[in-house]
C-alpha positions as CSV (number, residue, x, y, z in Angstrom):
1,X,-15.1,31.1,8.7
2,X,-18.5,32.7,9.1
3,X,-21.2,30.6,10.6
4,X,-24.7,31.3,9.1
5,X,-27.8,30.1,11.1
6,X,-30.3,28.8,8.6
7,X,-33.0,29.0,11.2
8,X,-33.1,32.8,10.9
9,X,-33.2,32.6,6.9
10,X,-36.3,32.4,4.8
11,X,-37.9,29.1,4.2
12,X,-36.8,29.2,0.4
13,X,-33.2,29.6,1.5
14,X,-33.3,26.6,3.9
15,X,-35.1,24.5,1.3
16,X,-32.4,25.3,-1.4
17,X,-29.5,24.6,1.0
18,X,-31.1,21.4,2.1
19,X,-31.5,20.4,-1.6
20,X,-27.9,20.6,-2.5
21,X,-26.5,17.3,-3.4
22,X,-24.7,15.6,-0.5
23,X,-21.5,14.8,-2.4
24,X,-18.5,14.2,-0.2
25,X,-16.5,16.7,-2.3
26,X,-18.9,19.4,-1.9
27,X,-20.8,21.6,-4.4
28,X,-19.8,24.7,-6.3
29,X,-22.4,27.3,-6.5
30,X,-22.1,29.4,-9.9
31,X,-23.6,32.6,-11.1
32,X,-23.5,33.6,-14.7
33,X,-21.3,30.4,-15.3
34,X,-18.8,31.6,-12.8
35,X,-17.9,29.8,-9.4
36,X,-19.2,31.9,-6.6
37,X,-19.0,29.6,-3.5
38,X,-18.1,26.0,-2.5
39,X,-20.4,24.2,-0.1
40,X,-18.5,21.4,1.8
41,X,-20.5,18.9,4.1
42,X,-19.4,18.5,7.6
43,X,-19.4,14.7,8.3
44,X,-17.2,11.8,9.2
45,X,-15.6,11.7,5.8
46,X,-13.9,15.0,6.4
47,X,-12.9,14.3,10.1
48,X,-9.6,13.2,8.8
49,X,-8.6,15.1,5.8
50,X,-5.5,14.5,3.4
51,X,-3.1,17.4,4.1
52,X,-1.9,17.2,0.4
53,X,-5.2,17.3,-1.1
54,X,-6.1,20.3,1.0
55,X,-2.7,22.0,0.1
56,X,-3.4,21.2,-3.6
57,X,-6.9,22.7,-3.4
58,X,-5.8,25.8,-1.7
59,X,-3.1,26.4,-4.4
60,X,-5.5,25.7,-7.2
61,X,-8.0,28.3,-5.6
62,X,-5.1,30.9,-5.1
63,X,-4.2,30.4,-8.9
64,X,-7.8,30.7,-10.0
65,X,-8.1,33.9,-7.8
66,X,-5.0,35.5,-9.4
67,X,-6.3,34.6,-12.9
68,X,-9.6,36.4,-12.0
69,X,-7.9,39.4,-10.6
70,X,-6.0,39.6,-13.8
71,X,-9.0,39.4,-15.7
72,X,-10.7,42.2,-13.8
73,X,-7.5,44.4,-14.3
74,X,-7.6,44.0,-17.9
75,X,-11.2,44.8,-18.3
76,X,-10.9,47.9,-16.1
77,X,-8.0,49.0,-18.5
78,X,-10.5,48.4,-21.3
79,X,-8.3,45.7,-23.0
């Protein structure tokens, strides 16, 4: 996982990140209506995670990635 030091970022970036809702499930950033990134807070609530929930989330993300890859392949073929 990449760590990004906000101290070295522009003030607008810092303000944006700090303004994100502090939801225990995190936030999904979208661009043009499509998910781009998920921001998950690091706090005591996530110190002990549910392995089954994590596995389900990983599998769901894998399936979403496969679907998006299929969409790109169809678009590249002109279908």
